[in-house]
C-alpha positions as CSV (number, residue, x, y, z in Angstrom):
1,M,-13.1,46.6,15.2
2,S,-11.9,43.6,13.3
3,A,-8.3,43.1,12.2
4,L,-9.6,42.1,8.7
5,A,-11.7,45.3,8.2
6,G,-8.9,47.1,6.3
7,L,-8.3,44.2,3.8
8,P,-9.8,44.5,0.4
9,Y,-12.5,42.0,-0.5
10,D,-12.2,40.2,-3.8
11,A,-15.5,38.9,-5.1
12,N,-13.8,36.3,-7.2
13,M,-11.9,34.7,-4.3
14,P,-14.3,31.7,-3.9
15,A,-14.0,30.9,-7.6
16,I,-10.2,31.1,-7.4
17,V,-10.1,28.8,-4.3
18,W,-12.4,26.3,-5.9
19,S,-10.3,26.3,-9.1
20,M,-7.2,25.6,-7.0
21,Y,-9.0,22.7,-5.3
22,L,-10.0,21.2,-8.6
23,V,-6.4,21.5,-9.9
24,A,-5.1,19.9,-6.7
25,V,-7.6,17.0,-7.1
26,A,-6.7,16.5,-10.7
27,L,-3.0,16.3,-9.9
28,Y,-3.6,14.0,-7.0
29,C,-5.7,11.7,-9.2
30,A,-3.3,11.9,-12.2
31,P,-1.6,8.5,-11.6
32,M,-4.9,6.7,-11.3
33,L,-6.3,8.4,-14.4
34,I,-3.1,7.6,-16.4
35,G,-3.1,4.0,-15.2
36,F,-6.7,3.4,-16.1
37,A,-6.3,5.1,-19.5
38,R,-3.2,3.0,-20.3
39,N,-4.9,-0.1,-18.9
40,V,-1.9,-1.1,-16.9
41,E,-1.6,-4.3,-15.0
42,Y,-2.6,-4.0,-11.4
43,K,-4.5,-0.8,-12.0
44,W,-6.7,-1.4,-8.9
45,G,-3.6,-1.8,-6.7
46,L,-2.4,1.5,-8.2
47,Y,-5.8,3.1,-7.3
48,V,-5.8,1.9,-3.7
49,G,-2.1,2.7,-3.2
50,N,-2.5,6.2,-4.5
51,L,-5.5,6.8,-2.3
52,L,-3.7,5.5,0.8
53,L,-0.1,6.7,0.2
54,G,-0.4,9.4,-2.3
55,W,-0.6,12.1,0.3
56,T,3.0,11.3,1.3
57,G,4.5,12.6,-1.9
58,I,6.8,9.6,-2.2
59,G,3.7,7.4,-2.7
60,W,2.4,9.8,-5.3
61,V,5.6,9.9,-7.3
62,Y,5.9,6.0,-7.2
63,A,2.2,5.7,-8.4
64,L,2.9,8.2,-11.2
65,Y,6.0,6.3,-12.2
66,Y,4.2,3.0,-12.2
67,A,1.3,4.4,-14.2
68,V,3.6,5.8,-16.9
69,F,6.1,3.0,-17.2
70,A,4.2,-0.2,-16.2
71,D,3.4,-2.9,-18.7
72,K,-0.1,-2.8,-20.2
73,E,-2.5,-5.5,-19.2
74,R,-2.4,-8.6,-21.5
75,S,-5.6,-9.1,-23.3
76,P,-6.5,-12.3,-25.0
77,P,-6.0,-12.2,-28.8
78,A,-9.1,-11.2,-30.8
79,R,-11.0,-14.1,-32.2
80,L,-11.7,-14.2,-35.9
81,S,-15.1,-15.5,-36.7
82,L,-17.2,-15.7,-39.8
83,I,-20.4,-15.9,-37.8
84,Q,-21.4,-12.8,-35.8
C-alpha cells in the first residue's frame, strides 16, 4: 500500500502549481520588464545580468534597483520638418 493513499486529492492542484510558476516567472522577470518599459540606459546589460545573476537574490535586487532608479536612455531631439 502506498504512503500517499490516505492523502486527499485536489483536482485543482495542477492549476495552482502552474499559477505559482507564472507568478515566480513574472517576479523574476520584473527588473527586465521595468527596465525595458522605462527604456533605461544599458537595458540589454540589465537583461543579461538578471538572467545570469538574478537567481542569487542579490543580483535580482541590484537589477531591480537599477531598473527603477537608472537614467533613461538619451534620445535625439525630435526634428521639426515642414515636409513629411
